[in-house]
N, C-alpha and C positions, 0 to 999 in steps of 0.2 A: 830234223826241222820240227818246230813246235806246232801243235794244232792251234788254230786261230782261236778256239774256244777254251783253251787250257788255262790253268792257273799261272802258267809262265808268261802270259801276255799282260796280266794285270787288269785293272779296271779301265774301261774305255773313257770314262769321264763321269762327271756328276752334273746332272741337269738341275738348275734352280730357276723356277719361274720368276723369281724376284729379279733375275738378271736380264729379263726380256724388256726391251724398251720399244714402245710404239709411238711414233711421232707423226701427226697428221697436220699439215699446214702450219708447222712450227709449234704445235701443241702436244705436249707429252700426255698420252692418254692414261687414265686410271679408272677404277670403278667397273672392272670387267665382271661378267657373269662367271660363276664357277664352271670349270671344265675348259674346253677349247676357247680361249679368249681371242685368238686371231688365227685365221686360216688363209691360205693362198692357193691358187690354181691357175695354170696357163690355159688359154683358149685353144691352142693348137699344139700338135706334136712338133718336135724339132725336125724330124725327117719322116718321109713316107717312102714305101717301096711299091713299085709297079712291076709286075712280072708277066711275061707272055706264056703261052702254052708249052714252050720248050724249057721253061725254068730259067730264063734269062731275066735278070732284074736290073732295074735302074733305081738308085736311091736319089730322092729329090730332097734337097735341103729347104726347110721352110724358115724364112726370116721374120715371120709374124710372131712377135713376142708380147702380145697384149695378154692381160690376165685379170683375174678378180681377187681382191683381198676382202675378207669379211671380218669385221671387228664386232665381237659379241659383248656389248655393254649391258650392265644391269640397268634397268629402267630408271633407277635413282641416281645414276652417274651424272655428274655435271657435264661430262664430256659429250653427252647426247646433244647438247646445244651446239658444239663445234660442228657436228655433222648436220644438224638441222639447218644451221645458218648456211653451210656450204650447199646443201641440197636446195634450199629456197632461193639461192642466188645463182644456181647452176655454176658454182665456182669451180675453177681448176686449181689444183693444189698438188703438193708433193707428199709422198708417204715414205716412211723409213721404219722398218721393223728389224730389230737386231737382238740376237741372243749371243751367248758366249761363242758360238761357232757357226751361226748362220746370219745372213744379211739379205733381206728382201726390200727392194726399194724401187721407186719410180718418180720422175719429176712431173709427169702429166697424168693426173688422176681426177676422177669426178664421181660423185655419189650417184649410184644407179637409180635408187628410189628410196623414199622414206620407208622404213621397215614396218611390217605389220606389227600390231601390238595387242595386248590383252591385259586385263587386270584380274587378280585372283587372290587367293589366300596368302601368297608370298610375292615378293618382287620378281618380275619377269625379265626376260632377255629382250634386248633391242639389237637386232643383227643388221648392222650397216654394211651393205655391199658396195664396194668401190671398184670401178673399172679403171685399170691402170694401163696406159699405153707404154710400151717398152719396159715392161716389168722385168727387173733384173734380179738375179740370185747369185750369191757368192758364198762359198764355204770358207770359213775363217781359220779352221784348224788344219793341221797337217798330219800325214801318216807318220807313225813312229818309225824310227830308223832301226 
């Protein structure tokens, strides 16, 4: 059997940031800050374990799947207006983030707050945090056979 890290397995894939598409309220976003331009995180664990003193455990499934998605835009990005308008109207909207092999999305999202800002020698980041109810994740590729 081949070692999973050997030359026999070949390359896992090639990541290309240009293949990532972020859509908020029907608007394709652009003008991101260098680095991590979108991040996501769930609010709760999928399961929890509760054990007694004898070492008997119960796994409890958690069906709460809300989460946060943060879009890091350059302060000069015209897409800041999309978020500002949604924040100022307390609008509800859909988000969809897709790469070649991952898909994160939700139909019910809202801007948490207008981001903090600063001005300096260079253009700065505007980190728009979005709360998403029923945040979904799917993996789009498959294991090699």
